[in-house]
C-alpha positions as CSV (number, residue, x, y, z in Angstrom):
1,M,47.6,73.2,87.0
2,P,47.8,75.0,83.6
3,R,51.2,75.1,81.9
4,P,52.9,78.5,82.1
5,E,52.7,80.6,78.9
6,R,55.8,81.1,76.9
7,A,57.9,84.3,77.3
8,L,57.1,87.3,75.2
9,F,59.4,90.0,74.0
10,P,57.2,93.1,73.4
11,E,60.2,95.4,73.1
12,L,61.4,93.4,70.1
13,S,58.2,92.4,68.2
14,P,54.9,94.2,67.5
15,L,53.2,90.8,67.4
16,H,54.6,90.0,70.9
17,A,53.4,93.5,72.1
18,F,49.9,92.7,70.8
19,A,49.9,89.3,72.5
20,A,51.2,90.9,75.7
21,D,48.3,93.4,75.7
22,L,45.8,90.5,75.3
23,R,47.4,88.6,78.2
24,A,47.3,91.7,80.4
25,L,43.6,92.1,79.5
26,K,43.0,88.5,80.6
27,V,44.7,89.1,83.9
28,R,42.5,92.1,84.6
29,A,39.5,89.9,84.0
30,R,40.7,87.6,86.9
31,N,42.7,85.3,84.6
32,P,40.1,82.8,83.4
33,T,41.2,79.6,81.8
34,Y,41.1,79.4,78.0
35,Q,38.7,76.4,78.4
36,A,36.3,78.7,80.3
37,M,36.6,81.4,77.7
38,A,36.0,78.9,74.9
39,R,32.7,77.7,76.5
40,H,31.3,81.2,76.7
41,T,32.5,82.6,73.3
42,G,32.1,79.6,71.0
43,R,35.7,80.0,69.8
44,S,38.1,77.1,70.3
45,R,40.5,76.9,73.2
46,T,43.4,76.6,70.8
47,A,42.4,79.7,68.8
48,L,42.1,81.8,72.0
49,S,45.4,80.7,73.5
50,E,47.3,81.2,70.2
51,A,45.8,84.8,70.0
52,A,48.0,85.6,73.1
53,G,50.9,83.3,72.1
54,G,52.9,85.7,69.9
55,D,53.5,83.4,67.0
56,V,50.4,83.9,64.8
57,I,48.1,86.8,64.1
58,P,44.6,85.8,65.3
59,T,41.5,86.3,63.1
60,W,39.4,89.4,63.9
61,D,36.6,87.2,65.1
62,T,38.9,85.6,67.6
63,V,40.0,89.0,68.8
64,I,36.4,90.1,69.2
65,A,35.6,87.0,71.2
66,Y,38.7,87.3,73.4
67,V,38.4,91.0,74.2
68,S,34.6,91.0,74.7
69,F,34.8,88.1,77.1
70,C,37.3,90.2,79.2
71,G,34.9,93.1,79.3
72,E,36.6,95.5,76.9
73,D,35.7,97.1,73.5
74,P,37.3,95.2,70.6
75,N,37.4,98.3,68.4
76,R,40.2,99.6,70.6
77,Y,42.4,96.9,69.2
78,R,41.3,97.1,65.6
79,Q,44.0,99.5,64.3
80,V,46.9,97.6,65.8
81,W,45.5,94.3,64.5
82,E,45.2,95.7,60.9
83,Q,48.8,97.0,61.1
84,L,49.9,93.5,62.0
85,R,48.0,92.0,59.0
86,E,49.4,94.6,56.6
87,H,52.9,93.9,57.7
88,R,52.5,90.2,57.4
89,E,50.9,90.4,54.0
90,H,53.8,92.6,52.8
91,D,56.3,90.0,53.9
92,S,54.3,87.2,52.1
93,L,54.3,89.2,48.8
94,H,57.9,90.2,48.8
95,G,59.6,87.2,50.4
96,S,59.4,83.5,50.5
97,G,58.0,83.4,54.0
98,T,59.7,82.2,57.2
99,R,59.6,79.0,59.1
100,D,58.6,78.5,62.7
101,P,62.0,78.8,64.6
102,S,61.3,75.5,66.4
103,T,61.3,73.7,63.0
104,V,64.7,75.2,61.9
105,P,67.6,72.7,62.3
106,D,70.5,73.4,64.5
107,A,73.0,76.1,63.6
108,P,75.7,75.2,61.0
109,A,78.8,73.8,62.6
110,D,81.3,76.2,64.2
111,L,79.0,79.2,63.7
112,S,80.4,82.3,65.5
113,N,80.7,86.0,65.0
114,L,83.5,87.0,67.3
115,P,84.4,90.7,66.7
116,R,88.1,89.9,66.4
117,R,90.7,87.4,67.2
118,P,91.8,87.4,70.9
119,T,95.2,88.9,71.6
120,G,98.1,86.4,71.3
121,L,99.7,87.5,74.6
122,F,97.3,87.1,77.4
123,L,98.8,86.9,80.9
124,G,97.8,86.8,84.5
125,R,94.2,85.7,83.9
126,D,94.3,81.9,84.4
127,D,92.2,82.1,87.6
128,A,89.6,84.3,85.9
129,L,89.3,81.9,83.0
130,Q,88.9,79.0,85.4
131,Q,86.2,80.8,87.3
132,L,84.4,81.6,84.0
133,A,84.4,77.9,83.0
134,E,83.1,76.8,86.4
135,L,80.3,79.3,86.4
136,L,79.2,78.3,83.0
137,Q,79.0,74.6,84.1
138,G,76.2,75.3,86.6
139,T,72.6,75.1,85.8
140,D,69.3,76.4,87.0
141,R,66.2,74.8,85.6
142,G,64.2,77.2,83.5
143,L,66.7,80.0,83.5
144,V,69.6,81.0,81.3
145,I,72.6,81.3,83.6
146,G,76.0,82.6,83.3
147,P,78.6,85.0,84.8
148,V,78.8,88.8,84.6
149,V,82.4,89.9,84.2
150,H,82.4,93.3,85.8
151,G,85.1,95.8,86.5
152,L,86.8,99.1,85.7
153,G,86.9,100.2,82.1
154,G,90.2,99.0,80.5
155,V,90.6,96.1,83.0
156,G,90.2,93.5,80.2
157,K,86.6,92.2,80.5
158,T,86.0,92.0,76.7
159,E,89.4,90.4,76.2
160,L,88.7,87.8,78.9
161,A,85.4,86.9,77.2
162,L,87.1,86.7,73.8
163,Q,89.8,84.4,75.2
164,F,87.3,82.1,76.8
165,T,85.0,81.9,73.8
166,D,87.9,81.2,71.4
167,E,89.3,78.5,73.6
168,H,85.9,76.8,74.2
169,R,84.3,77.4,70.8
170,N,84.0,73.7,70.2
171,R,81.7,73.3,73.3
172,Y,79.1,75.7,72.1
173,N,77.3,76.4,68.8
174,P,76.6,79.0,67.8
175,V,78.8,81.4,69.7
176,W,77.1,84.7,69.1
177,W,78.6,88.1,70.2
178,I,76.3,91.0,70.7
179,N,77.3,94.6,71.5
180,A,74.8,95.1,74.3
181,D,75.2,98.7,75.3
182,S,71.7,99.6,74.1
183,V,68.4,98.0,73.2
184,E,68.9,99.0,69.6
185,N,72.3,97.2,69.4
186,I,70.9,94.1,71.2
187,T,68.0,94.1,68.7
188,A,70.5,94.4,65.8
189,G,72.6,91.6,67.2
190,L,69.7,89.2,67.5
191,A,68.4,90.2,64.0
192,A,71.8,89.3,62.6
193,L,71.6,85.9,64.2
194,T,68.1,85.4,62.6
195,R,69.4,86.3,59.1
196,T,72.4,84.0,59.6
197,L,70.2,81.0,60.6
198,E,67.4,81.8,58.1
199,P,69.0,83.2,55.0
200,K,65.6,83.6,53.3
201,W,64.3,85.9,56.0
202,P,62.4,88.8,54.3
203,A,64.6,91.9,53.9
204,S,61.5,94.1,54.5
205,S,60.8,92.6,58.0
206,S,61.2,95.0,60.9
207,A,64.3,94.7,63.2
208,G,62.0,93.8,66.1
209,D,60.3,90.9,64.3
210,T,63.6,89.7,63.0
211,A,65.1,89.8,66.5
212,A,62.0,88.1,68.0
213,W,62.5,85.1,65.7
214,A,66.1,84.7,67.0
215,Q,64.7,84.8,70.5
216,R,62.3,82.0,69.8
217,W,65.0,80.0,68.0
218,L,67.2,80.3,71.1
219,A,64.3,79.1,73.3
220,T,63.8,75.9,71.2
221,H,67.5,75.0,70.6
222,D,70.4,74.2,72.9
223,G,74.1,74.3,73.1
224,W,74.5,78.0,72.2
225,L,76.6,80.7,73.9
226,L,75.6,84.3,73.8
227,V,78.1,87.0,74.8
228,L,76.4,90.3,75.8
229,D,79.3,92.7,75.8
230,N,79.3,96.0,77.6
231,V,75.9,95.9,79.2
232,V,74.8,99.1,80.8
233,D,71.1,98.5,81.7
234,L,69.7,95.3,83.3
235,A,66.3,95.9,81.8
236,A,67.8,95.8,78.2
237,I,68.9,92.2,78.5
238,Q,66.0,90.8,80.4
239,P,64.2,89.5,77.3
240,V,67.4,87.8,76.1
241,L,67.8,86.0,79.5
242,A,64.2,84.8,79.4
243,T,64.8,82.5,76.4
244,G,65.1,79.3,78.5
245,S,67.8,77.1,80.0
246,N,69.1,75.6,76.7
247,G,72.1,77.8,76.3
248,R,74.6,79.9,78.3
249,V,75.3,83.6,78.5
250,I,78.4,85.6,79.3
251,V,77.8,89.3,80.2
252,T,80.5,91.9,80.5
253,S,79.8,95.3,82.1
254,R,81.4,98.2,83.9
255,R,78.4,98.3,86.1
256,Y,78.3,96.7,89.6
257,L,74.5,96.0,90.0
258,D,72.2,93.4,91.5
259,W,72.9,90.9,88.7
260,Q,71.7,88.0,90.7
261,T,68.1,89.1,90.2
262,L,68.7,87.9,86.6
263,S,70.2,84.6,87.7
264,L,73.6,85.8,86.7
265,T,76.7,85.4,89.0
266,P,79.0,88.4,89.3
267,L,82.7,87.8,88.6
268,A,84.8,90.8,89.5
269,L,87.9,91.3,87.3
270,P,90.8,93.1,89.1
271,V,93.8,94.8,87.6
272,L,96.8,92.7,86.8
273,T,99.3,91.7,89.6
274,A,102.6,93.4,89.5
275,D,104.4,90.3,88.2
276,A,101.9,89.7,85.4
277,G,102.0,93.4,84.4
278,V,105.8,93.5,84.2
279,D,105.8,90.2,82.3
280,L,103.3,91.6,79.8
281,L,105.1,94.8,79.3
282,L,108.6,93.2,78.8
283,R,107.3,90.5,76.5
284,R,105.4,93.0,74.4
285,T,108.3,95.4,74.1
286,G,111.3,93.0,74.3
287,R,113.0,95.3,76.8
288,S,114.3,92.8,79.3
289,T,117.1,95.2,80.3
290,E,114.6,97.8,81.6
291,R,112.9,95.6,84.2
292,A,113.2,98.1,87.1
293,E,111.6,100.8,85.0
294,A,108.9,98.4,83.8
295,E,108.1,97.6,87.4
296,A,107.8,101.3,88.2
297,L,105.6,101.8,85.1
298,V,103.2,99.0,86.2
299,D,102.9,100.7,89.5
300,D,102.4,104.1,87.8
301,V,99.4,102.8,85.9
302,G,98.0,100.6,88.7
303,G,98.3,97.4,86.7
304,L,95.6,98.4,84.3
305,P,95.8,96.2,81.2
306,L,94.6,98.8,78.8
307,A,97.2,101.3,80.0
308,L,99.9,98.7,79.8
309,S,98.9,97.7,76.3
310,H,98.9,101.4,75.3
311,A,102.4,101.9,76.8
312,A,103.6,98.7,75.0
313,A,102.3,99.9,71.6
314,Y,103.8,103.3,72.2
315,L,107.2,101.9,73.0
316,V,107.2,99.3,70.2
317,E,106.5,102.0,67.7
318,R,109.1,104.3,69.2
319,Q,112.1,102.1,69.9
320,H,114.3,105.1,70.8
321,V,112.0,106.1,73.7
322,S,113.0,104.4,77.0
323,I,110.5,103.2,79.6
324,A,112.0,105.8,81.9
325,Q,111.3,108.5,79.3
326,Y,107.7,107.3,78.8
327,R,107.2,107.4,82.6
328,L,108.5,111.0,82.7
329,W,106.2,112.1,79.9
330,L,103.3,110.3,81.5
331,A,103.9,112.3,84.7
332,E,104.5,115.6,83.1
333,Q,102.1,115.5,80.1
334,P,99.4,112.9,80.9
335,T,96.9,114.4,78.5
336,R,99.1,113.9,75.5
337,I,100.4,110.4,76.5
338,L,97.0,109.0,77.5
339,S,95.4,110.3,74.3
340,A,98.1,109.0,72.0
341,R,96.9,106.5,69.4
342,A,98.8,103.4,68.3
343,L,99.8,103.7,64.6
344,A,98.9,100.1,64.0
345,Y,95.4,100.4,65.5
346,P,94.3,104.0,65.3
347,S,90.6,103.1,65.9
348,D,91.3,101.5,69.3
349,D,90.1,103.2,72.4
350,V,92.7,105.4,74.0
351,V,93.1,105.4,77.8
352,A,91.8,108.9,78.4
353,R,88.5,108.1,76.5
354,T,87.9,104.8,78.2
355,W,86.3,106.1,81.3
356,Q,84.7,109.2,79.9
357,V,81.4,107.5,79.2
358,S,81.2,106.3,82.8
359,I,82.2,109.6,84.2
360,D,79.6,111.4,82.1
361,A,77.0,108.9,83.2
362,V,77.8,109.5,86.9
363,V,77.5,113.3,86.3
364,A,74.0,112.7,84.9
365,D,72.9,110.2,87.6
366,D,74.1,111.9,90.7
367,P,75.9,115.3,90.8
368,L,77.1,114.6,94.3
369,A,78.9,111.4,93.2
370,A,80.6,113.4,90.4
371,R,81.6,116.0,93.0
372,M,83.1,113.4,95.3
373,L,85.0,111.7,92.4
374,G,86.5,115.1,91.7
375,I,87.6,115.5,95.3
376,M,89.0,111.9,95.4
377,S,91.1,112.7,92.3
378,Y,93.4,114.9,94.4
379,L,93.8,112.3,97.2
380,G,95.6,109.0,97.5
381,A,94.2,106.2,95.4
382,D,93.6,103.8,98.2
383,R,91.7,103.8,101.5
384,I,90.1,107.2,101.3
385,P,88.1,107.5,104.5
386,V,84.3,107.7,103.8
387,D,83.9,110.1,106.7
388,L,86.0,112.6,105.0
389,F,82.9,113.6,103.1
390,T,80.7,114.2,106.1
391,P,80.9,118.1,105.8
392,I,79.4,118.2,102.3
393,A,76.4,115.9,102.7
394,D,74.5,113.7,105.1
395,A,75.4,110.0,105.5
396,L,72.6,108.7,103.3
397,A,73.4,111.1,100.4
398,V,77.1,110.1,100.6
399,E,76.2,106.4,100.6
400,D,73.9,106.9,97.6
401,A,76.5,108.8,95.7
402,L,79.2,106.2,96.4
403,T,76.8,103.5,95.3
404,V,76.4,105.3,92.0
405,A,80.1,105.7,91.5
406,A,80.8,102.0,92.5
407,S,78.0,100.8,90.1
408,Y,80.1,102.2,87.2
409,S,83.3,100.5,88.6
410,L,85.0,103.8,89.0
411,I,85.6,103.1,92.7
412,S,85.7,100.1,95.0
413,R,84.3,100.1,98.5
414,S,84.8,98.8,102.0
415,P,82.6,99.8,104.9
416,A,84.8,102.7,105.9
417,T,87.1,103.4,102.9
418,I,87.1,104.0,99.2
419,S,89.7,103.2,96.5
420,I,89.9,104.6,93.0
421,H,92.3,103.8,90.2
422,R,95.1,106.3,89.9
423,L,94.6,106.8,86.1
424,V,90.9,107.4,86.6
425,Q,92.1,110.1,89.1
426,T,94.3,111.6,86.4
427,V,91.6,111.7,83.8
428,I,89.2,113.4,86.2
429,R,91.8,116.0,87.2
430,L,92.7,116.7,83.6
431,A,89.1,117.9,83.0
432,H,89.3,120.5,85.8
433,T,89.7,124.1,84.5
434,D,90.0,126.0,87.8
435,E,90.9,125.4,91.5
436,S,87.4,124.9,92.8
437,V,87.6,121.1,93.2
438,L,91.2,121.2,94.5
439,R,90.0,123.9,97.0
440,E,87.2,121.6,98.2
441,A,89.7,118.7,98.6
442,V,92.0,121.0,100.6
443,N,89.1,122.1,102.8
444,L,87.9,118.6,103.6
445,L,91.4,117.4,104.5
446,H,92.0,120.5,106.6
447,A,88.7,119.9,108.4
448,A,89.7,116.3,109.1
449,L,93.0,117.0,110.7
450,P,93.1,115.7,114.3
451,T,93.8,118.1,117.2
452,G,96.9,117.7,119.4
453,D,100.6,117.2,118.6
454,P,100.9,114.8,115.6
455,E,104.2,113.6,117.0
456,T,103.2,112.8,120.5
457,T,99.4,112.5,120.7
458,V,99.4,108.7,120.5
459,A,95.6,108.3,120.6
460,Q,95.4,110.2,117.3
461,W,98.0,108.2,115.4
462,P,95.5,105.8,113.9
463,R,93.6,108.7,112.4
464,W,96.8,110.3,111.2
465,A,97.8,107.0,109.6
466,E,94.5,107.2,107.6
467,L,95.0,110.8,106.5
468,A,98.8,110.9,105.9
469,P,98.7,109.1,102.4
470,H,96.1,111.7,101.3
471,I,98.1,114.6,102.5
472,D,101.1,113.2,100.6
473,A,99.0,112.8,97.5
474,L,97.6,116.3,97.8
475,A,101.1,117.7,98.1
476,A,102.1,115.9,94.9
477,R,99.0,117.3,93.0
478,I,99.7,120.8,94.1
479,R,103.4,120.5,93.4
480,N,103.1,119.0,89.9
481,E,99.6,119.8,88.5
482,R,98.0,122.7,90.4
483,P,95.8,125.0,88.4
484,E,97.0,128.6,88.5
485,P,96.4,130.7,90.5
486,L,95.6,129.2,93.8
487,T,94.0,131.7,96.2
488,A,95.8,132.7,99.3
489,D,93.2,131.0,101.5
490,T,93.4,127.7,99.7
491,T,97.2,127.9,99.7
492,N,97.4,128.6,103.4
493,R,95.1,125.7,104.3
494,A,97.0,123.4,102.1
495,A,100.3,124.5,103.6
496,H,98.9,123.9,107.1
497,A,97.8,120.4,106.2
498,L,101.2,119.6,104.7
499,M,103.0,120.9,107.8
500,R,100.8,118.9,110.2
501,G,101.3,115.8,108.0
502,G,105.1,116.5,108.2
503,F,105.0,116.5,112.0
504,Y,103.2,113.1,111.9
505,H,105.8,111.7,109.6
506,R,108.6,113.0,111.8
507,G,107.0,111.5,114.8
508,Q,107.0,108.1,113.0
509,G,110.6,108.5,112.0
510,R,110.0,109.3,108.4
511,Y,112.4,112.3,108.4
512,D,112.9,112.8,104.7
513,A,109.2,112.7,104.0
514,S,108.6,115.2,106.8
515,L,111.2,117.6,105.6
516,A,109.8,117.5,102.0
517,L,106.4,118.5,103.3
518,F,107.8,121.2,105.6
519,R,109.7,122.7,102.6
520,Q,106.7,122.7,100.4
521,S,104.6,124.2,103.1
522,L,107.1,127.0,103.5
523,Q,107.3,127.7,99.8
524,L,103.5,127.8,99.5
525,R,103.2,130.3,102.3
526,E,106.1,132.5,101.1
527,D,104.4,132.7,97.7
528,A,100.9,133.4,99.0
529,L,101.5,135.3,102.3
530,G,105.0,136.7,102.1
531,P,108.1,135.9,104.1
532,D,107.2,137.6,107.3
533,H,103.6,136.4,107.8
534,P,103.3,134.5,111.1
535,D,102.2,131.3,109.3
536,T,105.2,131.6,107.0
537,V,107.4,131.8,110.0
538,T,105.8,128.7,111.5
539,S,106.6,126.8,108.4
540,R,110.1,128.1,108.4
541,Y,110.6,126.9,111.9
542,A,109.2,123.5,110.9
543,V,111.8,123.3,108.1
544,A,114.4,124.0,110.8
545,G,113.2,121.0,112.8
546,G,113.1,118.9,109.7
547,C,116.7,119.8,108.8
548,W,117.8,118.9,112.3
549,S,116.1,115.5,112.1
550,T,117.8,114.7,108.8
551,G,121.3,115.7,110.0
552,R,121.4,119.1,108.3
553,S,122.5,120.9,111.5
554,A,123.9,124.1,110.1
555,E,120.8,124.7,107.9
556,A,118.6,123.9,110.8
557,I,120.2,126.5,113.1
558,A,120.1,129.1,110.4
559,A,116.5,128.5,109.6
560,A,115.6,128.5,113.3
561,R,117.4,131.7,114.0
562,A,115.6,133.4,111.1
563,A,112.3,132.2,112.6
564,L,113.3,133.4,116.1
565,R,114.1,136.9,114.8
566,A,110.8,137.1,113.1
567,R,108.9,136.0,116.2
568,E,110.8,138.4,118.5
569,M,110.0,141.3,116.2
570,R,106.3,140.5,116.0
571,F,105.5,139.1,119.4
572,G,108.4,139.9,121.7
573,P,110.9,137.6,123.5
574,S,108.5,136.1,126.1
575,H,105.7,135.1,123.7
576,P,105.1,131.3,123.8
577,D,105.7,131.0,120.1
578,T,109.0,132.8,120.5
579,L,110.0,130.6,123.5
580,E,109.3,127.4,121.6
581,I,111.8,128.4,118.9
582,A,114.4,129.6,121.4
583,S,114.1,126.3,123.3
584,N,114.8,124.2,120.3
585,I,117.6,126.4,119.1
586,A,119.3,125.9,122.5
587,V,119.0,122.1,122.1
588,G,120.7,122.4,118.7
589,L,123.4,124.5,120.0
590,R,124.1,122.0,122.8
591,E,124.2,119.1,120.3
592,L,126.8,121.2,118.3
593,G,128.9,121.8,121.4
594,H,128.1,125.5,121.9
595,H,127.3,124.8,125.6
596,D,127.6,128.3,127.1
597,E,125.2,129.8,124.6
598,A,122.9,126.8,125.0
599,I,122.8,127.1,128.8
600,T,122.1,130.9,128.7
601,L,119.3,130.5,126.2
602,T,117.7,127.5,128.0
603,E,117.8,129.2,131.4
604,Q,116.2,132.3,129.9
605,T,113.5,130.2,128.2
606,L,112.8,128.3,131.5
607,R,112.4,131.5,133.5
608,Y,109.9,132.9,131.0
609,R,107.9,129.7,130.8
610,E,107.7,129.2,134.6
611,K,106.4,132.8,134.9
612,I,103.9,132.7,132.0
613,L,102.8,129.0,131.7
614,G,103.4,127.6,135.2
615,A,105.8,125.2,136.8
616,E,104.2,122.0,135.4
617,H,103.1,123.1,132.0
618,P,104.4,120.6,129.3
619,E,106.5,123.3,127.7
620,T,108.0,124.4,131.0
621,L,108.9,120.7,131.7
622,R,110.5,120.5,128.3
623,S,112.7,123.5,129.2
624,R,113.6,122.0,132.5
625,N,114.5,118.7,130.8
626,N,116.6,120.6,128.3
627,L,118.5,122.5,131.0
628,A,119.3,119.2,132.7
629,G,120.8,118.1,129.4
630,C,122.9,121.2,129.2
631,Y,124.2,120.7,132.8
632,R,125.1,117.1,132.1
633,A,127.0,118.1,128.9
634,V,129.3,120.4,130.9
635,G,129.8,118.0,133.8
636,R,127.3,119.5,136.3
637,V,125.9,116.0,136.8
638,Q,124.3,116.3,140.2
639,E,122.4,119.4,139.2
640,A,121.3,117.5,136.1
641,L,120.1,114.5,138.1
642,I,117.9,116.7,140.3
643,L,116.3,118.4,137.3
644,Y,115.8,115.0,135.5
645,Q,114.1,113.5,138.6
646,E,111.9,116.5,139.1
647,T,110.9,116.5,135.4
648,L,110.1,112.8,135.4
649,E,107.9,113.0,138.5
650,A,106.0,116.0,137.1
651,R,105.5,114.4,133.7
652,T,104.3,111.2,135.3
653,R,101.7,113.2,137.3
654,T,100.5,115.3,134.4
655,L,100.9,113.2,131.3
656,G,100.9,109.6,132.5
657,V,103.5,106.9,132.8
658,D,103.5,105.8,129.2
659,H,103.4,109.2,127.5
660,P,106.4,109.8,125.1
661,D,107.5,112.8,127.0
662,T,107.5,110.8,130.3
663,L,109.6,108.1,128.6
664,Q,112.0,110.7,127.4
665,S,112.5,111.9,131.0
666,Q,113.0,108.3,132.1
667,N,115.6,107.8,129.4
668,N,117.4,111.0,130.3
669,L,117.4,110.2,134.0
670,A,119.1,106.9,133.1
671,G,121.7,108.9,131.2
672,G,122.2,111.1,134.2
673,H,122.8,108.1,136.4
674,E,125.2,106.7,133.9
675,A,127.1,109.9,133.8
676,A,127.3,109.9,137.6
677,G,128.7,106.4,137.5
678,Q,125.5,104.8,138.9
679,I,125.5,102.1,136.2
680,A,123.1,99.7,137.9
681,E,120.4,102.4,138.3
682,A,121.0,103.5,134.7
683,I,120.7,100.0,133.2
684,A,117.4,99.3,135.1
685,L,115.9,102.6,133.8
686,Y,117.2,102.0,130.2
687,E,115.7,98.5,130.2
688,A,112.3,99.8,131.5
689,T,112.3,102.6,128.9
690,L,113.2,100.3,126.0
691,T,110.4,97.9,126.9
692,A,107.8,100.7,127.2
693,R,108.9,102.3,123.9
694,Q,108.8,99.0,122.0
695,D,105.2,98.5,123.3
696,L,104.1,102.0,122.6
697,L,106.0,103.0,119.5
698,G,107.1,99.8,117.9
699,P,110.6,98.2,117.4
700,D,111.8,100.5,114.6
701,H,110.7,103.9,115.9
702,P,113.7,106.3,116.4
703,D,113.0,106.7,120.1
704,T,113.1,102.9,120.5
705,S,116.3,102.7,118.6
706,H,117.7,105.5,120.8
707,S,116.8,103.5,123.9
708,R,118.4,100.4,122.5
709,F,121.6,102.3,121.7
710,N,121.8,103.7,125.2
711,L,121.2,100.3,126.8
712,A,123.9,98.8,124.6
713,N,126.5,101.4,125.7
714,A,125.6,100.7,129.3
715,Y,126.0,97.0,128.8
716,L,129.5,97.6,127.3
717,T,130.4,99.6,130.4
718,V,129.9,96.5,132.5
719,G,131.4,94.1,130.0
720,R,128.3,92.6,128.5
721,R,129.7,92.8,125.0
722,D,127.5,90.1,123.4
723,A,124.3,91.6,124.6
724,A,125.5,95.0,123.5
725,V,126.5,93.8,120.0
726,Q,123.1,92.2,119.6
727,L,121.3,95.4,120.6
728,L,123.5,97.5,118.3
729,Q,122.9,95.1,115.4
730,L,119.1,95.5,115.8
731,T,119.5,99.2,116.1
732,L,121.6,99.6,113.0
733,A,119.2,97.4,111.0
734,S,116.2,99.5,112.0
735,Q,118.0,102.8,111.3
736,C,119.3,101.8,107.9
737,W,115.8,100.6,106.9
738,L,114.1,103.8,108.3
739,L,116.7,106.5,107.8
740,G,119.2,105.1,105.3
741,A,122.8,104.0,105.9
742,D,124.2,107.6,105.5
743,H,122.0,109.2,108.2
744,P,124.1,110.5,111.1
745,D,122.3,108.2,113.5
746,S,123.0,105.2,111.3
747,R,126.7,106.1,111.0
748,K,127.0,106.7,114.7
749,T,125.5,103.2,115.4
750,A,127.7,101.5,112.9
751,A,130.8,103.0,114.5
752,A,129.6,102.0,118.0
753,L,128.9,98.4,116.7
754,Q,132.4,98.1,115.4
755,Q,133.8,99.3,118.7
756,A,131.6,96.9,120.6
757,R,132.9,94.0,118.5
758,D,136.5,95.0,119.3
759,A,135.8,95.5,123.0
760,P,136.8,92.8,125.5
761,S,134.0,90.8,127.1
762,Q,133.9,90.0,130.8
763,R,131.4,88.1,132.8
764,G,129.9,88.9,136.2
765,G,129.6,92.7,135.8
766,P,126.7,94.6,137.3
767,A,123.3,94.1,135.6
């Protein structure tokens, strides 16, 4: 079998391009052997093979014989051949000539051209350095192998390569660094290697010929290490990687591509861990007393090394500026902060510019990808659902767009979600000049909102858990950065999404978060629609509920009464929306001890609902449950028990045994039995309700804590103090974690726990 011909680099050398044309001609002629060609042409086999070898210019007679044998007209190649001769003669007249690269000795000892010294403080990358060393130890016969360090701009790919090459410089010679972001720069880097190894290289020689000599030198020598930094295009480095297996290559790139087709192994470089980021920031700035703010800043910038280095330089040069102040400026004036240059290194890349090349490339490659990045910039940084984009393009187009964005390391993917660095989001948002992209983000989130009650529709909770972080992020963008002005339609859709997200948070016991969203929803609607618009009234009523949940009872009643007046004026006293507000005001009045007013309002609401909605409508059952609570509060216990029992049976029939409303009725019926002195029945129902709520809602949900609290009190009644104390301790821990120690529920539980500890314990009470 004939030996394979050596690799050619036609992009780098005109002589190689001429040889490649001759080889292609031979292939089209069914690839005869050089021995067969020699027999028919009278030229030697060596002369014919060297004509297509790329090292020497063949004689014209050899070209005629070669081309004619392959069935082509030799005159088509005459002009190119003459240009090669003229170029070679010029080099011979004006230089001393060059040696065959295979005859040139090894490189001078310790030859390298690293662009700078590596940074002295390099933290959190031990694992990556170890992986780099392990990947460079492998070998594939006949191929240059090495790793591709890829990741987001500013994550430290170049610095990692610098650190490794500096540490392992004694293992390789030469260590040659090439800026590989274009074919021209690769050619220039290889040409520089040629002129370093062959000082007498003719100055008049073309860059392509000069680079080709370096390629041949690499193919005939071993022990070298090439660093191809910032590669954008796979095709641009293919000639370099074809030089043989004698050396090693490290590639850095923002692109996530099919590198294994080039026998390169991808090595993804993540952002720094929180601990490494804080350590880096504190050691660079010497501000050990500001650790808490340093931890917050690392979180603000998502652990990105470039952003941390930028912050450190800024703070070192401005000793009077605290980390807290830097964080404030970063939040309020991100353009100025992210564009600020370090005085010591004014030529270094600033954070804002780092990703612009990649963002611009995405715009050129796939406008849909750029559009989607813009939308993502207004959402949460992590776990953005891919199906959020279904309304704007078909699944294949979305997949293609995400692949383009991921190839530039601007996003990371899982099958169903997307993540994007928060500073990339900031840079993208800063480029927006109007509300069009924000409007699209609002519309997509609005379209994705699940139906049903976010607080009680358990089947939709997983979807709400996916969307809630993005509703929160959208709220922050609108609150802090929104372009002016937002249209009324965009504002109202955003307010609706915020309000629905608030209901979900409240259902999960996140009361402060829910109230914040309710308040923002109300403010947006008051500004865009006016104070009396029905949607504004809806948000005002949501604020009332949020205030009640957070213990702001007076504010809650005032807001609810204002909403009720607006509903009555617009819809009348019997409209379902009016009745909803009236029902909940009555509950608040009962909790505040205004029992007579609460009973009157609840009875009126129940009559309207039975007439308009029917006896077993969920809202009617809610009013019946509330009326039972009012009766119990004023000592009408038997009437309360009858209503509680009827409501529980109806809810079990219509909603199911495990529905939150059904469990509420079961809990309330237990309370009715307790009030009637039927403690055994009460304990049995409390225990069943607690078990069901723990299974359905989790151990820390407010309803679960409420059941635990009620059961503890029932245990105390029968002298089971130890069991009661244990339950109250669990309840208090959950409430303090979820609501805070100052929340009324937490304070109530703390007081009950102290009383339980002081209570006498007796054995043998009813269970």
